[in-house]
C-alpha positions in Angstrom: 14.1 138.3 4.5 14.0 135.4 6.9 10.2 135.5 6.8 10.2 135.4 3.0 12.6 132.4 2.9 10.4 130.7 5.5 7.2 131.3 3.5 9.0 130.1 0.3 10.1 126.9 2.1 6.5 126.3 3.4 5.1 126.8 -0.1 7.7 124.4 -1.6 7.0 121.8 1.1 3.2 122.1 0.4 3.8 121.7 -3.3 6.1 118.6 -2.8 3.6 117.1 -0.4 0.7 117.7 -2.8 2.7 116.1 -5.7 3.5 113.1 -3.5 -0.2 112.7 -2.6 -1.2 113.1 -6.2 1.2 110.4 -7.3 0.1 108.0 -4.5 -3.6 108.6 -5.4 -2.9 107.7 -9.1 -0.9 104.6 -8.1 -3.6 103.5 -5.7 -6.3 104.0 -8.4 -4.3 101.9 -10.9 -4.1 99.1 -8.4 -7.7 99.2 -7.3 -9.2 99.8 -10.7 -9.0 96.1 -11.9 -10.8 95.1 -8.7 -13.5 97.7 -9.2 -13.9 96.6 -12.8 -14.2 92.9 -11.7 -16.9 93.8 -9.2 -18.9 95.8 -11.7 -18.5 93.0 -14.3 -20.4 90.6 -12.0 -23.5 92.7 -12.5 -23.3 92.7 -16.3 -25.1 90.3 -18.7 -22.7 88.2 -20.7 -23.6 90.1 -23.9 -22.2 93.3 -22.6 -18.8 91.9 -21.8 -18.2 90.5 -25.3 -19.3 93.7 -27.1 -16.6 96.0 -28.6 -15.3 98.7 -26.3 -15.1 98.7 -22.5 -17.9 100.0 -20.4 -17.1 100.3 -16.7 -20.7 100.5 -15.4 -23.3 97.9 -16.5 -26.0 99.2 -18.9 -28.4 96.5 -17.7 -27.8 95.6 -14.0 -28.3 91.9 -13.1 -27.3 89.6 -10.3 -27.9 86.3 -12.2 -24.3 85.4 -12.1 -24.3 85.1 -8.3 -27.1 82.6 -8.3 -25.6 80.7 -11.3 -22.2 80.3 -9.6 -23.8 78.3 -6.7 -25.7 76.1 -9.2 -22.8 75.3 -11.5 -20.2 74.4 -8.9 -20.4 73.4 -5.2 -19.1 76.8 -4.1 -19.9 76.4 -0.5 -18.4 73.0 -0.4 -15.2 74.4 -1.9 -15.0 77.0 0.8 -15.5 74.3 3.5 -12.7 72.1 1.9 -10.4 75.1 1.7 -10.9 75.9 5.4 -10.4 72.3 6.2 -6.9 72.7 4.8 -6.3 76.2 6.2 -7.1 75.7 9.9 -4.8 72.7 10.8 -2.0 73.9 8.5 -1.9 77.4 9.9 -2.4 76.5 13.6 -0.1 73.5 13.7 2.3 74.7 11.0 2.9 78.1 12.5 3.5 76.6 16.0 5.9 74.1 14.5 7.7 76.9 12.6 8.0 79.0 15.8 9.3 76.0 17.7 12.0 75.3 15.1 13.0 79.0 15.0 13.3 79.0 18.8 15.7 76.1 18.6 17.9 77.9 16.0 17.7 81.4 17.7 17.9 80.6 21.4 19.3 77.1 21.8 22.9 75.9 21.3 22.6 73.4 18.5 25.7 71.8 16.9 26.1 72.9 13.3 23.0 75.0 13.6 24.2 77.4 10.8 24.8 74.5 8.4 21.4 73.0 9.3 19.7 76.3 8.7 21.4 76.9 5.4 20.5 73.4 4.3 16.8 74.0 5.1 16.8 77.3 3.4 18.4 75.9 0.3 15.1 73.9 -0.2 13.5 77.3 -1.1 15.5 77.4 -4.3 13.8 74.2 -5.6 10.6 75.0 -7.4 7.5 73.0 -6.6 7.1 72.0 -10.2 10.2 70.0 -10.0 8.9 68.0 -7.0 5.2 67.5 -7.7 5.7 64.3 -9.8 7.6 62.3 -7.1 5.3 63.7 -4.5 2.2 62.7 -6.5 3.6 59.2 -6.9 4.1 58.9 -3.2 0.6 60.0 -2.3 -0.8 57.9 -5.1 1.0 54.8 -3.8 -0.6 55.5 -0.4 -4.1 55.8 -2.0 -4.4 59.4 -0.8 -5.2 61.2 -4.0 -8.7 62.8 -4.2 -8.1 63.5 -0.5 -7.2 66.7 1.4 -4.3 65.0 3.3 -1.7 65.7 0.7 -2.5 69.4 1.1 -2.6 69.2 4.9 0.2 66.9 6.1 3.2 68.7 4.6 2.1 72.0 6.1 2.0 70.6 9.6 5.8 70.4 9.7 6.2 74.2 9.2 7.4 76.6 6.6 11.1 77.4 6.2 10.5 81.0 5.1 8.4 81.5 8.3 11.1 79.9 10.4 13.7 82.3 9.0 11.4 85.3 9.7 10.8 84.1 13.3 14.6 83.7 13.8 15.1 87.3 12.9 12.3 88.4 15.1 13.5 86.4 18.1 16.9 88.1 17.7 15.4 91.2 19.1 14.1 89.4 22.3 16.6 89.6 25.1 18.1 86.3 26.3 17.8 87.6 29.8 14.1 86.7 29.8 14.9 83.1 29.1 17.7 83.0 31.6 15.4 84.3 34.3 12.9 81.7 33.3 15.6 79.0 33.6 16.5 80.2 37.1 12.8 79.8 38.0 12.9 76.2 36.9 11.5 76.4 33.3 12.8 74.1 30.7 13.2 75.1 27.0 9.7 74.1 26.0 8.0 75.8 29.0 10.1 78.9 28.3 9.0 78.8 24.7 5.3 78.4 25.5 5.1 80.9 28.4 7.6 83.5 27.3 8.4 83.3 23.6 5.0 82.7 22.2 3.3 85.7 23.7 6.2 87.9 22.5 6.1 86.3 19.1 2.4 86.8 18.5 2.6 89.9 16.2 5.0 88.0 13.9 2.9 84.9 14.0 -0.3 86.8 13.2 1.4 88.5 10.2 3.0 85.4 8.8 -0.3 83.4 9.4 -2.1 85.9 7.2 0.4 85.5 4.4 0.1 81.7 4.7 -3.6 81.9 4.7 -3.5 83.9 1.5 -1.1 81.4 -0.1 -3.3 78.4 0.7 -6.5 80.2 -0.2 -5.2 81.1 -3.7 -3.4 77.9 -4.3 -4.5 76.3 -7.6 -1.5 74.2 -8.7 -1.3 71.6 -5.9 -5.1 71.0 -5.5 -5.5 70.6 -9.2 -2.9 67.8 -9.2 -4.3 65.8 -6.3 -8.0 66.5 -6.5 -10.2 65.5 -9.5 -13.6 65.1 -7.8 -15.7 68.2 -7.2 -16.8 67.1 -3.7 -13.2 67.3 -2.4 -12.0 70.2 -4.5 -10.8 73.4 -2.8 -12.0 76.8 -4.0 -9.6 77.7 -6.7 -10.0 74.6 -8.9 -13.7 75.0 -8.7 -13.5 78.6 -9.8 -11.3 77.5 -12.7 -14.2 75.1 -13.8 -16.3 78.2 -14.3 -14.1 79.0 -17.3 -15.5 75.9 -19.1 -19.0 77.5 -19.3 -19.9 79.1 -22.6 -16.5 78.2 -24.0 -14.7 80.2 -21.4 -16.4 83.4 -22.4 -18.9 83.9 -19.6 -16.8 86.6 -18.0 -19.5 87.7 -15.4 -19.6 84.2 -14.1 -15.8 83.9 -13.7 -15.6 87.4 -12.2 -18.3 86.5 -9.7 -16.4 83.5 -8.6 -13.2 85.5 -8.2 -15.0 88.2 -6.3 -16.7 85.9 -3.9 -13.4 84.1 -3.2 -11.7 87.5 -2.5 -14.2 88.5 0.3 -12.7 86.3 3.0 -9.2 87.5 2.1 -10.2 91.2 2.5 -11.9 90.4 5.8 -8.8 88.6 7.2 -6.5 91.4 6.1 -8.8 94.1 7.7 -8.9 92.1 11.0 -5.1 91.5 11.2 -3.7 94.5 9.5 -2.6 96.1 12.8 -0.1 93.2 13.2 1.7 93.9 10.0 3.4 97.1 11.2 4.3 95.6 14.5 5.8 92.6 12.8 8.0 94.7 10.6 9.7 96.1 13.7 12.0 93.3 14.8 12.3 94.6 18.3 8.5 95.0 18.9 8.4 91.7 20.8 10.2 93.2 23.8 7.5 95.7 24.6 
């Protein structure tokens, strides 16, 4: 009797596990299908994309769209401009955010809770409500058609990143900082030599998210930049929509696909840090 019950439970467990895998496979396919369709569309002639009905695989394979993208817009220049924004903002901004989080999490600041709530309240204000006065400020400084409006604000950190770092630092024992203080380390030295190495998984994960946000940003660059030689990647890709009255789908899909390759590469390189960053106490290992 016990063996029968045991076998029945094993069968039920196998059925439930198989059903869960089937559901996950279907969900994964529904998420990856648009990307597969986009990639295959880049190899289609434009005539195939405007015909009635949807064909997943091209009837006539062609790679003309890849060469045409580089001819119509300065795609390489757009990548360079985007990286010019990415590198200083992520390196300096992440460090600044970590430094601010350290002050809130590990230092005794007067009215620290009120200050943190004040900073976090800025997250409720949409950027669309701020872009007009910000544009007027940058325009008065003659800094439009320049990458500085996209770089300078990011150098002062990101409040959502600060909040995440505060939660992460809560799992790091204060005893480490007290021991460093006994050895003669000040706050900044303790931050650099003790906190930063422990904070690295969280910084890597948040840095990837910030990288994705800047890389995919279209709104802010489209406001400040009008010349092609200073445009970042997303406004340049949007200009591909103007070709053929916005109907050259292979061209647009090619631009989108090429812009997604660095994002996939960054995610594959840093994916191991996502799980470690989800564990708040992983920094004490």
